[in-house]
Structure formats: structure tokens, C-alpha cells
N, C-alpha and C positions, 0 to 999 in steps of 0.2 A: 179907894182901891187899897186893898190890904196886901201887905207883903207876907208871903209864906216862906218859911225857911225849909229848904229841901235837903234831906240827909242823903249821903252816898253810901252805897253798899258794894261789896266786891263784885256782885253780878253786874251792877250798873257800871262799875268801872271797866269790866271786861267788855260790856256792850259798847262802851264809849271807845275803847281801844280798837275794837273790831270796826266800828264806824269810821274811825280815823284812818284805819288801814285801807278800808275799801275805797276811800276817797282818793287812794294812790294806786291806780290799776297796774302800773308798770311794776311796782314793788310786789304786788300780789302775784302777778304773772311770773316774776323772777323767783319768788319763793316756791310757787307751785312747781316750776321747772326744776328747782333744786331738789325738791322732794321726789320728782319723777326720776331724776338722774340717780339719786341715792337708792331708789327702789330698783332701778335697773342694775346698778352695781351689786346690790344685795342679791338680786335674782341670779346674776352671773356667778357670784361667789358661792351660791348655794347649789350650783350644778355639780353633778358627780364628776370626779376626776377622770380625765382621758389621757391615754398614753399613746404615743406615736412611734412607729417603726418605719424606717426608711431604708432603701437599698439603691445602689447605683448600678446601672447596666450600660455597657459600652458596645458599639458596633465597630468591627475592624475597618480600617481605612484603606486597605489595599485589596486588590483582587487576586485571583489564582489563575495560572495558565498551565496548560498541558499540551504537549505536542507528541503525537504518536505516528510513526511511519509504518505503513503496511507494504510488504513486498509485492511488487507488480500490481499494486492497487492505487496507492497514493498516500496522502497525508491527511490525518485527522487532527484538527486543532480544536481544543476545548478551552474556553476562557471565561472567567467570571470577573467582570470588571468591578472597580471600586463602586460601592453603593451610593457615593455622593457625587458622581459625575453624570447623572442621567437627567438633570433638570429638576429634580425633586429631592427632598430630604426624607429618607426612609424613617427617620426618628419621628416625624410628624405622623406617619402611618402607624408606627408602633404606639404612639401616644393615643391616637384614636382607638386603636385596638384595646389598650389598657382601660379606656373609658367606656368601651362598648358593653352593651347589656349582656350579650351571650358569654363574653369572657368573665364578667363579674358574676354571672349566675353559675358558671362552671367553678370559679374559685369559691363562691359561697357554698355550693353543693359539696365540695370536698371537705368543708368544715361543718356540714350539717346545719347551715344557717340559711335564712332567707335573704333576699337581695337588700331589703330595707335595713335589716340588722347588720349586714356586712358593710354597707356604706360605699362611698365613692372615694377612690384614691386621688391624691394630688400628684400630677405629673409635671415636672419642670424640665425644660430643655436648656442645657448650659450652652451659651453662645460660643461659637468658634471651636466647639468640641463635638464629639460623637457620643456624649454621655446623656443618659436619661436618669433623672432622679425621681423615684416614686416614694410617696409617703402616704401612710394610711393610719387611722386612729382606731382605738378600741378601748374598752373599759378597763383592761389590764395590759400590762406590758407583754406578758406571754401571748395573750390573744392577738395583740397587734403584730408581734413577730410572726405568729402563725398565719395571719392574714397576708402579710408581705410575702411569705414563702408560697402561699396558695396563689397569689397573683402571678408570681414568677413562673411557677409550674404551669398554671393555666395558659400563660402567654406562650410558653414553650410547646405545649400541646396544640395550641391553636396554630402556631407556626408549622408544626409537623403536619397537621391536617391540611393546611393551605398548600404546603410544598408538595405533599403527596397528591392532592387534587390537581395541582398544576401539571405535575409530571404525567398523571394519568390522562388528563385531557390532551396534553401534547402528544403522548404516545398514541392515543386513538387517532388523532389527525394525521400523524406521520405514518402510522400503519396503514391507514386508508390509502395514502399516496403510495406507500411502499408496495401494496398489492397491485396497483396500476403499473408501477415500474417492473414488478416481477412478471406480470403478464406480457409486457413489452419485451422483456428479456427472453421469455420462453418463445415468443413469436420469432424473434431474431434468431434464436438457436435452431428452431425448427426450419426456418428458411435456409439456413446453412446446410442442415442435414438433407433436406429435399434436393437442394442443388447438387450436393455431392453424390447423391444416389442416381441422378439422371445425367450427370456429366462425366467426362473422362477424367477431369482434374479433381483430385481429392484434397490436395493441399498445395500451397504455393511452392513448397519445396520441390514438388515434381517439376514445375516449370524451371526452377533454378537448376535442377539436376540435368534436365534435357538441354538447357542452354549450354551448360558446361560440357555435356556429351557432344553437342554439335560443334562447339569450339574445338574439342579434342579431335573430332573426325576431320574437320577442316585442316587442322594441323597435320594430321596423318596423311591427308590427301596431298598437301604441299610436300611433305617428306617423300611420299611415294612417287610424285612426279619427278622429284630430283633424282631418286634412285633409278627411275625409268630412263631418264636422260643419260645418266652415267652408264647404265647397262647397254643402252642403245649405241652409245658412242663406242663402247668396248667391243660389242658384237660387230659393228660396222667395220671398225679398224682391223679386227682379227680376220674378218671375211676377206677384206681387201688384201691383207698380207698373205693369206693362204690361197687366195684365188678361188674360193668356194663359198657358197652360201651355207648357212646353217642346215638347210634342208638337204643339200648335197652331202654335207659332212655326215649327216644322219643316214643318208642312203649308203654311203661308203661303209659305215659301221654295220648297217643292216646286211650288206652283201658279204662283208668279211666274217660276220658271225654265222652265215648260213653254210652248213657242211656240204651240201650238194653243189652250191656255187663254187666253193673252194675246190672241190674235186674237179669240176669242169675247168676251173682256172688252172689247176695243176696240170690237167691233161693238155690244155691249150699251150701252156708254157713248155711242157715237154715236147709237144708236137712241133712247136715253133723252133725249138733248139735242134731237133732232129732234122727238120726240113732245111734249116740253114746248113747243117752238116752235109746233107745229101746234095744240096745245090753246089756246094763247094767241090764235090767229087764228080757229079754228073750234070748233064744239061736237063732242061725242063722236060724233055721227052722220055727220060728214063723212067722205067716202071716204078722204081722205088720212090722217085721224086713225086710222081703222080699220086702214088698211094699215100705218101706222107702229106701231100697237099690236100688230098681228100679228107684225111684224118684231121688236119688242121681246120679246115672249113667246117667239118662236122662238129668239132669241139667249140669252134667259135659260135656256130649257130645255137648249139645247146647252151652255151654260156649266155648269149643274148636273150634266148628264150627264158632262161632262169632269172636273169636280172630284171627283165620286163615283168615277169611274174611277181617279183618281189617289190620293185620300187616304181613300176609303171613303164610306159612306152618310152619316156625320155631318160634313158639310163646310159646314153653314150658317154656323157661327161664323167660318169662315175667310174668308168674304166681307168681314167687317168689317175684316180685317187684311191684305187682299191688296194694297192699294195702298201698297207700300213704296217705290217709286221716287220718289213725290212727297215722302217724308219720310226723308231719308238717316239722320238721327239715330236714328229709330225702327228703321230697318233694322239699324243697328249694334248697338242694344240687343237686337234679336232674335238677331243673330249671337252676341253675348256670352252670351245666355241659352242658346242651343243649345250653344255651346262649353263653358260651365260645367256644363251638364247631362251632356254627353258625358264631360267630365273626371271628374265625380262618379261616373258609371257605371264609368269605367275604374279609379278608385281603389277602388270597391267590389269590382270583380272582382279587383283586386290584393290587397285585404284577404282575400277569400275564398281565393285561392290561398295566401297567407301562412298563414292559419289551417289550411288543409289540410296544408301542408308542416310546420307546427309540430306538428300532431297526429301525423302520420306519424313525424316525428323524435322526438317524445316516446315513442311506442311502441318505436321502435328503440333509444332510450337506455335504456329499461327492460330490454330484452334485453341491451344492451351492459353495463349495470350488473351484471347477474347474471354475465355472462361475465367482466367485469373483476374481480369478486371472486374467481372461480376462477383467473383468470390471475395475479392478485396472490398468491394462495396458492401457486401453482406457482412463481412467480418468487422468493417468499421461501424456499421449499425449495431452489431452485437457488442463491440467494445464500448460504444457510447452508452448503450442500454445497461451494460454491466457496470460501467463507471458511475452512472446515475444511481443505479440500484445500490451499489456498494457505498456510495457517498451518503445516500439516504439512510442506509442501515447503520453506517458509522455515526451519522448525526444522531440517530435514535439512541445508540448506545452511549454516545458522549453526553447527550442531554440528560441521561439518568444520573450522571455524576454532577451535573451542573444544577444542583437543587437550591443553591443560594443566590440565583440570579435575580429573582423578583423579591425574595424575602431573605435579606442578608442574615448571616449568623449573628446572634446577639449573645454576649457573654456577661456573666455576673461579675462586676468589678468589686463591689462592696456588698457582702451578704447583709440580710435584714438585721437591723440593730435591735437590741433588747433595752428598752428605755429604763432608766433608773428613777427619774423624776417625771411627774405628770406634766403634760404640755398645757393643760387647761383644767380648771380656771387658775389664772395667775393674779395674785393680789396687786402686784406692782403695775401690771397692765391695767387692771380695773381702777386703781387709784389715779394713775396717770390720765386715763381716759376721762374719769369723773372731774378731775381738776381742770383738764383742758376744756371740757364741756362747760363747766361753771364759769371759767374765765371768758370764753367766747360769748356765753349767754349774758354775762354781766356787761361786757363791753357793748353788746348789741342793744341791751335795754338802755344803757346810758346814752347811746347815740340816738335812739328813738325818742327818749325823754327830752333831750336837748336839741332836737332837730331844728326847732325854730331859731335858736341862737346860732346854730351852725350855718343854717341857710342864710340868715341875715348877715353873718360875718362874711360869707362868700359873696353875697350880692352887694354888699356895701361898697360904694364907689370911693376911690381915694380922692381926697381934696386936692 
């Protein structure tokens, strides 16, 4: 057997090194992974630079209240409560709106861009605050700022549209109910009008006025009765004192005012005086005494006939009181008696009229009371319908001002920033990530390569 001397070449040495390396698969895997990491880092560093613009928006934390008083109607209260006390956080709603497709399309359209080129923003919610942070990237700092402004404007327009739509839908529902309330109000008003046309009572003031009038009449009746009692006592006492009744006193005045009666009375007085004189001179059989007695009887008969013609057949007592001219005081008392009696009769007539009027008014008030109860019921129905209608109308008007109930107002706290440096790619982040990946990869390969020694060391029992 012969021995051949083999010479080495660079190619053979390369092949040998490759062979030795391949007999170490973990090392090969680690080297390949290092290469992949380096390629990824190079690929990341070769990306075009990107600039970010961010803005901060804030929601107010308190609500708004307004209170309006309407004369003879009531009170309208409009309140917008704080947006964070309703069991949900409106910032989450706004975050979803900022990420929604229609809002991003609106913002992209304002910059003449498509949705893919515009990209999606990053929205962060700061805990324990009402702040939303929005960040968006672009190929230039100016474009990133424009995108941020476009997002903010699109959000405001979207909120305006949603608020207007909510108010419109709410108005439609309230107006439909308002039409029903208006119909009820018109029916209640027509019921009152129909009742007033067919009844005696037009308003409840009539009943109040009639009750006041009846009370006044009853008061006058009481006063009139007192006056009648006083007049009756005066007439009775004066009649007793004079010994004549008011009718007799009136008869005496009637006789005294008659000229023919006074002539007969003068004739009778003269004849009586002459007869007394003749009797003192002669006896009853003397012709002059007889002639004078005949004259006296004739005057007496004429006087009786005239008095009966004036005051009736029972005029005998009036002769005792007919000489009033000789006693002026007695004549004045007669006049007072007649006046008091006439005043008493007038007051009695007045009382009778007042009692009749009070009776008629009482009957009318009974009718008015029944009608007033019905009118009061109709007016209560009308007042209720009017209150409901007015309240609904007031709520409709108040709801127009309450546009921030479902979608609270949002304010721009920090305007979009104009970036000075690019946000990506960053060499420091790429190098740090590559080093971290290599370290973890190396440690993993070492643990896999020495797994048997590690497992044996763990399973080895202590002596």
C-alpha cells in the first residue's frame, strides 16, 4: 500500500471550514439569525422618514343649567348634565368616531387624498382626565399637521351633523305629540264655548257677583225690617197719644181741605151760635128758635152728606178732629202721623220687593251654582290641556338649546404640532432592538446546546 501525499488548496480549506461549521447546527442557526436581524434593521433604516403631528382635545367636566319662569304658565328648566355621570365615558365614543371609516374618509377628502394614503391615527385616552390625544403620521411635517387639522375639523363636522340629526328627530317626535295636545286643547276650548252659548252662566264672576248681590239684598232686608219696626212703634204711639188712627187723621185733613165742607161747617157753627143765643132769650116754641133749629139741622145734614161723600159712611168720628186750624200743634202732629204711616207703608213695600228679588236671585243662584260646577270642570280640563300643551312646547324650545346632551362639546386644548425631527426610522431604536434580539437569541442557543447538562444538573440527586 502506497502512501500519497495530498496537497491543500484555498478551496479545499474553505470546504473544510464549511464542513466543520455545518457539523455545528446551533452555530449555523445563530449566524443565520444574526444575518436576518441585520437585514431587518437595514430594511427599517432604509424606510422613508415619517413625521408625526399630535393634538390634545378636552371635554368640559361640568354641565349647564337654565331656569325660565313663564307668567301664568309655569317654569321651564333646561339642564345639560356633566358628560361623565351617565354610566359611560364619551371619550370612548369620540375615540371610535376618530377611528371610524366615514370620518377618516371625510378628513382624507378634504386633503384630496385616498383613505389608504391618509392612514389611521393613534388615539390615546389619558386616565383620570377628559383629554384625548390624537397622533397621525405623514411623509412631511407640514402634511402631518394638515392631517391633524383635517381630523379635528372632520370630527367637529361629524358632531354637528349628529347633534342636528338628534334635534331633528326629537323635534319630529315632540311635534307629533304636540299636535295631539293641540287637538285636545281645541276640544276643551270648544266645550267651554258651547256650554257658555247654551247656559245662563258665561263666567264664574257672574255667580260671585250674584252671591254678593244676594248678600247685599239680605242685609237691606234686615235693615228695612228694623226701620219698619221703628216706624210702626212711632205710628202706634202717636196714634194712641192723638186718639186717632192714621186713616182718621187723613180723613180729617181731607175734610179740612174741602171748600164745600168748610162752608157747611161754618154755616153749622154760625147756626149753632145763633140757636144758643135765641134759646137764651126765648123758649123752644118761639118761631125764631124753631127757624134757627131748622137751619141748624139742615146745615148738619148737609155737612154729614158732604163728609160721607168725601170719606165714606163712617165719618162721625172725624167731626171730633176736624177743627185743626184752631190748634196748629195738633195739625202738625196729624201731619207727622200721616207722614210716618206713609213712610212705614213705603218701607214695607220696599221690604216686599227686596224679599221678592232675593227669592228670585236665590233661585237663579241655584241654577248658576249647577252651571258653575260644570263650567269649573270644563275650565279645569282646559287648564290641564293648556298646561300640557305649554309644557310640551316649552320642552320643544328648551331641547333646541340642549344640543350637547348626547354629544358633549369638545375643545381643542393643544393645536396640532409641527414636527421638527422625524419620528421614524430611528437608529437608536433599531440598534437597541438588534442588540436585544441578538442577546436573547444567543442566550437561547446556548441553553438549547447545553440542555443535556442543564437537565442532568437539575435531575441529579444530592448525596
